[in-house]
MARDREN-209500 format. One record per residue: residue number from 1; residue in one letter; x, y, z of N, C-alpha, C in turn. Coordinates in pm, 1 decimal. Example, Ala and Ser with C-alpha at 12.3 -4.5 7.8 and 13.67 -1.06 7.14 Angstrom:
2
+-----+-----+----------+----------+----------+----------+----------+----------+----------+----------+----------+
:   n : res :      npx :      npy :      npz :     capx :     capy :     capz :      cpx :      cpy :      cpz :
+-----+-----+----------+----------+----------+----------+----------+----------+----------+----------+----------+
:   1 :   a :   1319.0 :   -569.0 :    780.0 :   1230.0 :   -450.0 :    780.0 :   1320.0 :   -330.0 :    780.0 :
:   2 :   s :   1285.0 :   -225.0 :    708.0 :   1367.0 :   -106.0 :    714.0 :   1290.0 :      3.0 :    787.0 :
+-----+-----+----------+----------+----------+----------+----------+----------+----------+----------+----------+
% end
This chain:
76
+-----+-----+----------+----------+----------+----------+----------+----------+----------+----------+----------+
:   n : res :      npx :      npy :      npz :     capx :     capy :     capz :      cpx :      cpy :      cpz :
+-----+-----+----------+----------+----------+----------+----------+----------+----------+----------+----------+
:   1 :   x :   7187.8 :  -4295.3 :  -8792.4 :   7154.5 :  -4136.0 :  -8686.0 :   7333.1 :  -4166.2 :  -8660.9 :
:   2 :   x :   7379.2 :  -4036.2 :  -8646.9 :   7514.5 :  -3975.4 :  -8631.7 :   7518.2 :  -3963.6 :  -8490.1 :
:   3 :   x :   7614.5 :  -4050.3 :  -8397.8 :   7599.0 :  -4039.9 :  -8260.2 :   7682.7 :  -3926.2 :  -8225.3 :
:   4 :   x :   7762.8 :  -3851.6 :  -8321.8 :   7875.6 :  -3750.6 :  -8304.4 :   7800.9 :  -3615.4 :  -8324.4 :
:   5 :   x :   7688.3 :  -3625.1 :  -8357.7 :   7558.6 :  -3496.0 :  -8404.7 :   7524.7 :  -3457.9 :  -8257.2 :
:   6 :   x :   7548.1 :  -3337.5 :  -8189.0 :   7501.8 :  -3293.5 :  -8104.3 :   7391.1 :  -3183.0 :  -8098.8 :
:   7 :   x :   7378.8 :  -3166.6 :  -8227.3 :   7329.8 :  -3019.4 :  -8250.4 :   7175.6 :  -2991.0 :  -8195.4 :
:   8 :   x :   7116.9 :  -3113.3 :  -8170.4 :   6953.4 :  -3154.2 :  -8129.3 :   6982.5 :  -3093.9 :  -7959.4 :
:   9 :   x :   7108.8 :  -3118.9 :  -7905.2 :   7108.8 :  -3092.8 :  -7756.3 :   7107.3 :  -2904.6 :  -7734.9 :
:  10 :   x :   7159.7 :  -2876.4 :  -7837.2 :   7199.2 :  -2705.2 :  -7794.6 :   7127.6 :  -2636.4 :  -7706.5 :
:  11 :   x :   6991.7 :  -2628.8 :  -7725.4 :   6908.9 :  -2576.1 :  -7644.0 :   6941.6 :  -2618.1 :  -7516.6 :
:  12 :   x :   6938.0 :  -2744.9 :  -7471.3 :   6931.0 :  -2802.4 :  -7338.9 :   7098.7 :  -2759.2 :  -7272.4 :
:  13 :   x :   7200.1 :  -2741.7 :  -7382.2 :   7337.0 :  -2748.9 :  -7327.1 :   7332.8 :  -2550.2 :  -7281.1 :
:  14 :   x :   7277.0 :  -2493.8 :  -7365.8 :   7233.0 :  -2356.0 :  -7319.3 :   7188.7 :  -2346.9 :  -7164.0 :
:  15 :   x :   7064.2 :  -2425.4 :  -7139.5 :   6995.3 :  -2402.0 :  -6996.1 :   7103.3 :  -2454.4 :  -6914.7 :
:  16 :   x :   7171.2 :  -2560.4 :  -6905.9 :   7254.0 :  -2588.0 :  -6814.3 :   7408.1 :  -2529.7 :  -6797.2 :
:  17 :   x :   7429.1 :  -2473.1 :  -6881.4 :   7587.1 :  -2381.9 :  -6874.9 :   7523.7 :  -2251.8 :  -6786.3 :
:  18 :   x :   7615.2 :  -2197.1 :  -6743.3 :   7600.6 :  -2071.1 :  -6645.4 :   7684.6 :  -1968.7 :  -6694.2 :
:  19 :   x :   7632.4 :  -1852.6 :  -6636.6 :   7715.6 :  -1703.5 :  -6638.3 :   7756.5 :  -1676.6 :  -6499.5 :
:  20 :   x :   7862.1 :  -1585.3 :  -6510.7 :   7913.4 :  -1554.5 :  -6389.2 :   7847.0 :  -1424.9 :  -6327.7 :
:  21 :   x :   7815.0 :  -1410.9 :  -6213.8 :   7737.3 :  -1329.1 :  -6138.8 :   7815.7 :  -1287.8 :  -5989.8 :
:  22 :   x :   7812.6 :  -1213.1 :  -5925.8 :   7846.1 :  -1158.1 :  -5805.2 :   7750.1 :  -1198.6 :  -5682.0 :
:  23 :   x :   7831.9 :  -1248.8 :  -5585.0 :   7743.9 :  -1316.2 :  -5459.1 :   7739.0 :  -1222.0 :  -5353.6 :
:  24 :   x :   7770.4 :  -1106.3 :  -5385.4 :   7739.5 :   -980.2 :  -5250.7 :   7768.7 :   -850.2 :  -5327.4 :
:  25 :   x :   7727.2 :   -762.5 :  -5265.3 :   7725.5 :   -623.0 :  -5294.8 :   7885.0 :   -585.9 :  -5319.4 :
:  26 :   x :   7894.1 :   -537.3 :  -5441.8 :   8050.8 :   -485.3 :  -5429.0 :   8050.2 :   -349.5 :  -5479.5 :
:  27 :   x :   8140.4 :   -241.9 :  -5441.9 :   8154.2 :   -112.5 :  -5469.4 :   8228.5 :    -99.0 :  -5625.0 :
:  28 :   x :   8213.1 :      4.0 :  -5667.7 :   8285.5 :     39.2 :  -5770.8 :   8409.1 :     49.4 :  -5767.5 :
:  29 :   x :   8520.7 :     12.7 :  -5845.1 :   8641.5 :    -13.8 :  -5826.0 :   8697.8 :   -134.1 :  -5752.3 :
:  30 :   x :   8582.3 :   -214.5 :  -5714.4 :   8645.2 :   -344.7 :  -5628.5 :   8718.9 :   -408.6 :  -5736.7 :
:  31 :   x :   8847.9 :   -488.4 :  -5682.7 :   8904.7 :   -567.6 :  -5774.8 :   8839.8 :   -689.2 :  -5729.5 :
:  32 :   x :   8799.5 :   -802.1 :  -5841.1 :   8709.2 :   -919.3 :  -5843.8 :   8839.7 :  -1030.9 :  -5765.1 :
:  33 :   x :   8778.7 :  -1122.9 :  -5690.9 :   8848.1 :  -1235.1 :  -5639.1 :   8764.2 :  -1354.7 :  -5664.4 :
:  34 :   x :   8797.3 :  -1453.9 :  -5654.9 :   8740.7 :  -1597.7 :  -5698.0 :   8621.0 :  -1593.0 :  -5595.8 :
:  35 :   x :   8621.1 :  -1546.1 :  -5446.2 :   8519.7 :  -1554.6 :  -5360.2 :   8430.5 :  -1447.5 :  -5375.9 :
:  36 :   x :   8427.2 :  -1338.0 :  -5467.6 :   8340.1 :  -1263.1 :  -5500.2 :   8225.6 :  -1335.2 :  -5612.0 :
:  37 :   x :   8272.1 :  -1430.4 :  -5689.0 :   8214.4 :  -1499.0 :  -5787.1 :   8117.5 :  -1622.2 :  -5748.0 :
:  38 :   x :   7997.5 :  -1604.9 :  -5833.7 :   7895.3 :  -1701.6 :  -5844.7 :   7870.8 :  -1771.9 :  -5970.8 :
:  39 :   x :   7849.8 :  -1902.9 :  -6018.7 :   7806.7 :  -1928.6 :  -6164.3 :   7638.9 :  -1959.1 :  -6124.9 :
:  40 :   x :   7565.5 :  -1862.9 :  -6211.3 :   7426.5 :  -1879.6 :  -6221.3 :   7389.4 :  -1935.6 :  -6362.8 :
:  41 :   x :   7295.4 :  -2000.4 :  -6368.0 :   7207.9 :  -2023.0 :  -6469.3 :   7103.5 :  -1919.9 :  -6522.6 :
:  42 :   x :   7120.3 :  -1886.1 :  -6653.3 :   7124.9 :  -1935.7 :  -6751.8 :   7274.5 :  -1893.0 :  -6805.3 :
:  43 :   x :   7327.5 :  -1972.4 :  -6914.1 :   7416.7 :  -1890.8 :  -6986.0 :   7400.3 :  -1773.1 :  -7082.1 :
:  44 :   x :   7464.9 :  -1702.9 :  -7115.8 :   7414.0 :  -1582.8 :  -7217.5 :   7390.2 :  -1434.9 :  -7106.9 :
:  45 :   x :   7411.1 :  -1459.9 :  -7025.4 :   7360.2 :  -1319.1 :  -6942.0 :   7481.1 :  -1245.4 :  -6882.1 :
:  46 :   x :   7600.2 :  -1239.7 :  -6972.1 :   7686.8 :  -1173.4 :  -6912.2 :   7802.5 :  -1270.9 :  -6965.6 :
:  47 :   x :   7922.1 :  -1271.3 :  -6891.7 :   8060.1 :  -1351.8 :  -6889.5 :   8002.8 :  -1513.2 :  -6862.5 :
:  48 :   x :   8058.2 :  -1561.9 :  -6962.5 :   8033.2 :  -1696.1 :  -6952.7 :   8133.6 :  -1768.8 :  -6783.6 :
:  49 :   x :   8056.9 :  -1861.5 :  -6731.1 :   8110.7 :  -1911.3 :  -6614.4 :   8260.2 :  -1969.3 :  -6631.0 :
:  50 :   x :   8300.2 :  -2015.6 :  -6732.8 :   8404.0 :  -2102.5 :  -6808.9 :   8500.6 :  -1979.6 :  -6802.5 :
:  51 :   x :   8481.7 :  -1846.0 :  -6790.9 :   8587.9 :  -1766.3 :  -6838.5 :   8601.1 :  -1709.6 :  -6699.0 :
:  52 :   x :   8606.2 :  -1774.8 :  -6559.2 :   8598.2 :  -1693.5 :  -6457.6 :   8766.0 :  -1644.3 :  -6438.1 :
:  53 :   x :   8853.6 :  -1724.3 :  -6485.4 :   9003.2 :  -1651.7 :  -6457.2 :   9005.3 :  -1542.8 :  -6505.8 :
:  54 :   x :   8940.5 :  -1525.3 :  -6630.5 :   8971.3 :  -1404.0 :  -6689.9 :   8962.2 :  -1276.7 :  -6634.8 :
:  55 :   x :   8847.9 :  -1291.2 :  -6536.5 :   8795.5 :  -1154.7 :  -6454.3 :   8849.4 :  -1145.2 :  -6331.8 :
:  56 :   x :   8933.5 :  -1240.2 :  -6276.5 :   8987.8 :  -1228.9 :  -6099.6 :   9081.8 :  -1123.2 :  -6146.8 :
:  57 :   x :   9096.1 :  -1018.9 :  -6038.0 :   9199.2 :   -937.5 :  -6039.3 :   9169.3 :   -813.9 :  -6129.7 :
:  58 :   x :   9024.4 :   -833.9 :  -6210.6 :   8997.6 :   -702.6 :  -6284.1 :   8902.3 :   -609.1 :  -6169.3 :
:  59 :   x :   8919.1 :   -478.7 :  -6226.2 :   8839.8 :   -350.7 :  -6135.9 :   8691.1 :   -345.5 :  -6181.0 :
:  60 :   x :   8592.8 :   -328.5 :  -6091.3 :   8479.8 :   -289.4 :  -6150.9 :   8453.1 :   -160.9 :  -6197.3 :
:  61 :   x :   8383.4 :   -117.1 :  -6317.1 :   8378.9 :     -9.5 :  -6358.0 :   8238.7 :     66.7 :  -6280.0 :
:  62 :   x :   8172.9 :    -29.2 :  -6207.2 :   8039.8 :     34.1 :  -6139.3 :   8023.5 :    -52.9 :  -6036.7 :
:  63 :   x :   7916.5 :    -21.1 :  -5960.5 :   7907.2 :    -86.5 :  -5810.2 :   7790.3 :   -228.4 :  -5877.7 :
:  64 :   x :   7805.7 :   -323.4 :  -5814.2 :   7684.9 :   -428.6 :  -5825.2 :   7657.1 :   -475.7 :  -5707.8 :
:  65 :   x :   7511.8 :   -533.2 :  -5731.4 :   7448.9 :   -607.8 :  -5625.0 :   7468.4 :   -725.2 :  -5625.7 :
:  66 :   x :   7448.2 :   -808.6 :  -5506.6 :   7443.1 :   -930.4 :  -5506.4 :   7351.8 :  -1010.6 :  -5588.4 :
:  67 :   x :   7398.4 :  -1077.2 :  -5662.8 :   7368.9 :  -1165.1 :  -5777.9 :   7341.4 :  -1121.0 :  -5881.7 :
:  68 :   x :   7374.3 :  -1015.2 :  -5919.6 :   7380.9 :   -932.5 :  -6041.6 :   7473.8 :  -1007.6 :  -6151.5 :
:  69 :   x :   7429.6 :  -1029.4 :  -6262.0 :   7508.3 :  -1105.4 :  -6397.2 :   7655.8 :  -1002.1 :  -6397.6 :
:  70 :   x :   7742.5 :  -1055.1 :  -6422.0 :   7855.2 :   -966.7 :  -6471.2 :   7892.5 :   -993.6 :  -6605.9 :
:  71 :   x :   7906.8 :   -849.8 :  -6672.2 :   7930.6 :   -854.9 :  -6795.9 :   8037.0 :   -772.0 :  -6828.9 :
:  72 :   x :   8096.3 :   -761.9 :  -6941.6 :   8227.8 :   -718.1 :  -6980.1 :   8204.0 :   -589.9 :  -6976.9 :
:  73 :   x :   8103.0 :   -517.0 :  -6989.2 :   8097.1 :   -358.1 :  -6952.6 :   8112.3 :   -337.7 :  -6804.6 :
:  74 :   x :   8087.2 :   -403.9 :  -6705.4 :   8123.5 :   -399.1 :  -6549.0 :   8271.8 :   -417.8 :  -6514.8 :
:  75 :   x :   8370.0 :   -457.7 :  -6610.7 :   8479.8 :   -478.6 :  -6557.2 :   8593.3 :   -391.7 :  -6689.4 :
:  76 :   x :   8713.4 :   -323.6 :  -6603.1 :   8796.7 :   -285.9 :  -6703.0 :   8890.4 :   -382.2 :  -6770.0 :
+-----+-----+----------+----------+----------+----------+----------+----------+----------+----------+----------+
% end
């Protein structure tokens, strides 16, 4: 058995990793701050939570409701 082969855990990893969501209602053109963001399960519903620094300071292209997942299309 190869102990460095983690492929069997790929599905489990997907479940436990997270995506970015907004934690409050935000208007279109709002500039995102760290305090606006929340990491929610599962991964794959938008921007990966590990990329949160890339979205801070970006402007929303549309209004988002609390707990909406943040997608690339939602930010400029």
